[in-house]
C-alpha angles and dihedrals in degrees: 000000000000114000090214090067094054097066090045091054093047088049087063089052104036110008096166098044113115109255102175131015116191124174105307097340133072141185128215120218088259091050093046093049090049093050092047091049092050092050091048093050090048095050092047090050091056092049107268107151140181110295096020113132119234121191117215121197106177143129114240107290142140087264091059090058091048091052093051091051093044096048091046091052093051092045091240114142122248117224105191113202125210105234090208092069124101123252091258093051092049088048091055094052093046094048093044095049091043092229111184097185127049124193110192140170117251086243088071100048095110095052091045092049087052096054098034095100091055103047131082094238110130122236109264091027095094112107120185121204112209138039096292117119117223122175094214097045135064120233113250095224092046089049096059096031109113095009114134114261092216119130119267114218110244112254100204131108120266094237090058096232095128112109114259100175140017104204118185119222119236094258098227090151101037142312114357115262123212108235108207108226115192130206087251092057093050090049096051091044088053092051087053092048089051089058101046095041091041089223130200130175085257093064123110120204121196107210122196099152112103116261091231085068120084086230096057096041107033105022098042115018103034098051091050092053089047091053097040095243130140126265121210101203122203126197094210137359113263113164098219093047090051092056091043090052094050089053097043099046099031093239116203103184131040131168123183143149117280089243090062093051087051092053088051093053093045097046108032140059102227091198088071094065134065103231094160092117091065113103101157125042117171138176134188143135097084146028114312114204116219088226091060092051092046093050091048089052091048090051095051103264120113112203126197125197134229127187130204146122138232089262094056107012107211116006104162131028135188114223112235091237088063099043097104096031093053098036110181096017122123089212134229133324116286117256096251101047143053124237131184139170113225140181128232090276092057095251122132112255127232120255109285096024120113119238142145121285115238127181138192137174138075095319093071124111117247090237142281116309109263093340105108093163094054091046090055091049090052101042120046122178089342096310121113114216106220097193086228119126122218146150135218130224126221093272094053099257116145127228118191112222103181148302108291089225091053092055115103132188119236117183092344093308129112114243120196111203094207089060090053092044092053091060092050092047089061087066104102089214094058122085100181139355142188130190125200132172119245132184114280125183094217104038103025090238133017134187126256116195119210111204133197113195126213119252111288094007126119136191135175123233088243091054092046092055094044093047093082097047111118090013095074138030111269096250089055095054113103117248094202138039137194130181119222135185089225141349119249108251138188123233088265093055096255121141115252093227091169092059091049093052097045094046088050093049092046094053090047091051091050092050092051092050 
């Protein structure tokens, strides 16, 4: 079940096959295996052992893939760090995880230097990737240079229960929690991805999601290494480069956030590119407007949806053959995993009824790092409670309604922000939108809609509030509106609703005083 072994085995079968292509460089399976072996030997020589936590603060790169393989082989635990976070947030994760080694890109030297006195990383255990020279950090290339390329025997349990990754959740409802992801979980997630992508060793996957994200690492990269395919790795998402990459490398599989597909449609003329190699386009990780899916269909791109969480990775998938027929559905449960929709009493709901999604099986996290109480609250009798609300149709296809914690009650009626947002996203002038509940003297709570307009478009507050009249029940229609340049987002492209609500209430309090 160890990902480090997969690359070695493919090296014996296809040593000269391209494994990773990044910018102007590439690594064959043999070269990738050699580099990962050298790093594993270097880390072992300096004292890194099974169970040690290693923080990684890097943009997507070939080095990132090498690090993933080397740490997995050693049995050390990867702590991927979101490079969008502030120094204080990075400090919290490194302290919470107890990471004693940090591998970082030269672009992050200043932030690492600033937090260095307050994190548990040992002196001599800072490794910098890049050409920058730092007196207190070793250079990555120099670290592995001269190390023997011999294979290092994997130091993880045969049942795969040893931790592989501690991946911190985005913290939209409080402090981030470290989800412990075992080698077993990665393996079964990969088996699921193999099925819903329909992978072969001839597949080529273009990956622009950051590798600190479950989608980038476990939904995209890991399955390709398991099947012996090729990864086209991008440092950042740039719409034109994505399309150029698809055409140049004859990409067959691509998974990206709905926001990214939206940028492609807004900024690029698809007719200028040969996208005929694509056979599988997938999106997940955030809200997916029907209008976006329809526009993609109309412009020759069929997009399927997957749904999951950090704690489970993918737990439902929509087969490509059903993408148009089941527009808006996140599909059916993955092959290796059990998914239900239950009510407050814990009973499975009937088709068409809204309930909470719960999941069990080998795709579950082990628990939250050093948080036994929160683990017990999340997992009951082997079932993880996602906090997401959904319904099933008569054929067993799931439709996500909203986050249970995002729901608010107005005049005694439940309001699901995603339902309201869906209506506003149908407006051709609107680029993005978020709805949250705020205190209201008359109704208990009422909705406020935060709107990001498309470039060059305008809308008055009155028009924004009237827009949903006749499209929604009266109690669902927002009572307030604010226009923003952009919405606050987490690293995994989720809206920071809590921030929106708190900022709004703080401004309101200041005005009142």
